N, C-alpha and C positions, 0 to 999 in steps of 0.2 A: 425978567429974563434971568435965567440962571447962568452960572459960570461953569466953564469946563475945567478939567484938571489943571490946565496950564494957567488958569486965572483970567482967560480972555472970554468975552461974550461969544456964545455960539452964533453961527450964521442964522439969519432969519428963515422962517418957514418957506418963504417964497423961493429961496435958493434951492431948497430940497425939491420943491415942485418943479423948478426949472431943470434940475438934475434928472428927475424922473422922466421928463419929456425927452431929454437927450439920451438917456439910457434906453428908453422905449424905442426911439428912432434908430439907435445904433443896432439894437438886437433885431429890429424888424427889417432894416435895409442891408445890414452887413452880415449878421450871423445867420439868420434863417435861410437866406438863399444858398448858403454853403453847407447846410445840414446834410445833404446827401453825401458830399465829399467827406465831411467830418465823421459821419456815421460809419463810413466804409473803412476808416483807419488807414494805416500805412503812410508812406512818404508824402502822398498828396495831401492827406489830412494834416500831417505835421506842418507842411508848408503853408496850408491855409490858416492854421491856427497861429503860426508866427506872424502872418500878415494881419490877422485880426488883432493880435496883441499890440503890434506896432501902431495900428490905427487907433486903438483904445488909448494908448499912451499919448499919441499926438492930440487926441480929442480931450485929454484931461480927465478921462473916465477910468483910469487904471487904479486897481487896488483901493477902491473907495472905502471899504470897511477895515482895512488893515491898519494897525497902529502907526502913527506918524513916526515913532522912533525906529520903526522897521522899514520906513520908506513908503508907507501907504498914506492915504489921505485922512485917516483918523476919524471917519464917521462913527459915532457910537451906534449901538444896536438899534435904539429907538428910531434914529434917522435913517439908518441903512434899511430897516424893515420897510420903509415907505418906497424904497427903490428895488428891493429884492424880488418882488413879484415881477416887475418889468424885466429885470435881469434874467430871472429864471424861466421866462416864457419859453426859452429854448434850453435844452439840456446843456448846450455848449456855451450859454451865456456867461456863467461864472468863470469858466476857464478863459474865455476870450477877453473878459473884462478884469481879470486878475483877482477876483475875490475867492476863487476856489481854494487857495492855500490858507484861508482864514483860520480854520481849525488847527491845522498842523503848525503853522507859524506861531500862533498865540500859545498853543500848548507847549511847544519847545521853548518859547521865550519865558513863560511863567514858571515852568518846572525843570528846565534843563540846567545842566552844569554850566560853568563859565565857558567851557570849550564848545558845548552844544550851542549856546547862545551866540558865540562868535562865528561858528561855522555855517549855520543853517537858516535861521529865521529871515534875515535880510535877503539872502539869496532866493529863498522861497518867494518872498514878497516881490522881488524884482522879476520873477519868472525864469530865473537861471537854473533852478532846481525844481524837481517835482517830488512829492512825498505821497505815501499811502499809509494806511492803518490796518494792521492785521490782528484781528481779535479771535476769530472762530476757527477751531480745529475741524478737519473733515469728520463728518458723522458725529460731531459733538454739538448738542443744542446750543445755539448762540444765546439762548435765554438763560443758560446756566454756565457762566464762565468758570465756576469753581471746578468744573470737570476738565479744564484745560490741561492737556498732557504735554504740550510743547514746553521744553525745559531748558533752563540756563544753569550751568554748573559754575560756581565761583572757583577761580584759580588762585594760586598762592599770591600772585601779584595784584589781586583784586579785579582782574579782568574776568570775562565770562566766555564759556563755550555754549553756543545755542544750538539745540537740535529739535526738530519737529516739523510739522506742516501746518499751513493755514490755507483756508479757501474763502471764496467770495470776497477777495481783497480787490477793491476797485483800483483800476489803473496801475496795477503792480508791474506790468510789463514795461511801462515807460518811466517808472519811478526811479529816482536816484537814492532815496532812502525810505526805509519802512520802520514804523514804530510797532513793536511786537509785544503782545501780551504773552508772558511766559511764567512758568512756575519756577521760582527760585528757592522755595522751601516747601516741605511737606509733600503730600501725595494728591493726585487728582481726587477731587471731592472735598478736600479740606477748604474751610472758609477763610483761610489766611494763606500767605505765602506767594501771592501773585505780584509780579513786578512788570514794568514796561522798560524795554530796551530799544534804543535807536540804532538801526543797522544800515549802513551804506549798502546798496545792492551790488556794489563792486567787490564786496568782501568775499574771500574764498569760501565756497560751500553754499552760497546763496544760489537758488535755482528756481526758474519759472517752470513749473511742472506742466501746466496746460491752461488753456483758456476755458472759461465756463460760460458759454452763451446763456443769457437769461431770456427765455421765450424768443430765441433767435437773435438777440442783440448782443454785441460784444461789450467788453469793459470790465468783466469780472475774471479773476484769475486764482488758480491754486499755486502756491509757492512752497518751497522746501528750504529748510535750514539744516545742512549736513555738517555739523560741528563747526559752525560759523564763529570765528573769534570776534568778540565785542569788547571794546575798551572799557575800563572801569568807569571812566567819566561819561560813558554813554548810557548809563542807567538814568531813566527819567524819573525825577522825584526820589522819594525814599524807597528803600527796599521794602517790598510787601505792601506798598500803598497804591498799587495800580488801579484798583477799582474806584478809589476816590477821584483820581485824575480822569479815569474813563467816564465816570458819572458826570463830571463837569463838561467834558467834551460832548457827551451824548445829549445832554439837555440842550446845549446850544446848537449842535448839529441837527437834531430833530426839528428844532424850531426853524432853522434856516431852510431845511428841506420843505417844511410846511408852507413857508412863504413862497418858495419856488413852485410848489405844486399848485398854489393858488394862481400863479401866473400862467401855468400851463393849462389849468382848467378854464381860465378866462379866455385863453387862446382858442381852446376847443369850442367854448360857448360862442365866441365871435364867428368862428367858421360855420357853426350850426345856423346862426341867425342869418348870416350872409347867404347860405344855401337856401334857407326857407324863403327869403325875399327874392331870390333870383330864379326860382324854379316854378314853372307853371305846367300842369299836366292837362289831360283831357277833362278832368273834373275840377279844373280851376287852379288858382294859386295854391302852392303848398301850404302857405301860412293860413289858409282858410279852413284847414282841417283841424278839428278839435284835438285829435290825438297828437298832432304835431305841436299844437299850442301847449298841450300838457307836457311834452318833452321840454319845451322852452321854459315853462313855469317851474317845473321841478328842478331843472338845472340851475335856474336863477336863484331859487330858494336855497338850494344846497350851497351855492357860492356865497350868498349873502349871510347865511347863518354860520358858515364855517369861518369866514374872515374875522369876525370879532373874537372867536375862540383862539385863533392863532395870535392875534395882537394882544390878547390877554396873557398868553404865554410870554410874548416879547416883553410886556410890561413887568411881569414877575421876575424874569431873568435880569432885566435892566436895573430893577430895584434891589437885586441881590437877595430876593426872597427864595424860599423853598418853592419851586414851581413844578414839582413832580406831577401834581394833579392837572395843572393847566397844560403842561406839555403833553401829558398822556391823552387828555381830551382832544387837544389840537391835532396830535399825530393821527389818531384813529379817524377823526372827522375829516381831516384833509385828504388822507389816503382814500377813504371811501368816496369822498366828493369828487376827486379827480377821476376815479374809475367810473363813477356814475355819469359825470358830464361828458367824458370822452365816449362812453358807450352810447349815450343819447345822440351825440353828434355823428357817430358812425351810423346809427340807425337812420337818421335823417338823410345822410348822404347815400344810403343804400350800398350797392356794390362798390361805388367809388370810394366809400369810406374804408374799404378793406384793402385797397391797393396802394401803390407807391406814390400816387399823385397828391396825397395830402399827408400831413404829419399825424393824422389821427391814430393809425396803428401804433406809432411810437408813444403817443400820449396815453393811449389805453394801456399799453404794456407798462409804462411807468406807474400808472395808477394801480395796476394789479400787483406788481412787484412791491410797491410801497406798503402794501398790507402785510408783507412778510419781512422784508429787509428793514433794518433799524428797529427791530423788535416787532413780532407779529401782533395783530390786533389783540389776541387773547392775553398777551403779556401786559399790555397797557390797560385793558379792561379790568383784569383782576387786580393789578397794582393800584389803579385809581380807586377801585371799590374798597380795597382793604384800607387805604389811607382815609377815605371818607368815613368808613364805618368806625375806625378807631376814634374819630372825633365824637362819636355818639356813645362811647363806652362810659361806664360808671367810673 
């Protein structure tokens, strides 16, 4: 048995198994029944989320993967990965259980100034603040951050004036602070000169421009920075080092999303199998039809072959290795798999799978958008191929 960083023995595997059961039950009985309210947004959704968070804290399930020094429960990635599928079976699971701020809180803690570390990470972990991450400018390919035109001009006292726009920024309308990719040196297209700044959304000049529904669903926003003042100590990391920090965030973030997509695909698969076993038509039970059996088989095959790829990415990140190939493979496979399994489940449900009485339309929408957001399939395919081929060079 290995030791953790504090020098104490980690909890036994059975504890993780018990936690997974508890997380699964919490999401199934507490979160999923409230999905229609949470999806609709507004005051009712905010109230429902507050209630879920209070229940998660009371149940001892709050902030499981957040560092203990920030007020979380300190599960390392390898252990949390065993719970993340269950937590992510609902899009609202991470927010309800307090794991949603993992990327922002750890990024600010690792790379922030003393003031940033004092102001934000612990409050994010406690659920007192919400953060978002703004990387892509409108009409600028997210796959090419060097074209970023959002700009921060340094002032004589070391502070910054930030101007520009960002879009497809998740949960920006409810956020208390936003981490912004901006050009602090050079011109758009230069391969240097990009930095990250932490901006409270209460700052003068910050503005929510509009909501950007994704296939009809809310949650993405376009935001503007009209000469927003940013304190000198709100530069994240070193000037010009944004992409190194962003790469660290993206590898972990993509892997976490893959784990959650596995949970959502398993949910779609379970709904499909329940439908197959409960429906009988004039030609006999639905499960007796070979084409239906084919949907079940292909979906199970997709799930079972994708899961090891995702956990291989988890293992690489946990070991501190360069996991670009593993993360790229996992991201493409998991996004395709979720779309495939949700599509099969909709097909088995027929017209009922298209309507509001099941979560299948939302699960399919997540799978389809997953193939573009967080890097389109093509980006990961070419990136992985180039890395593999370099290994065969002379």
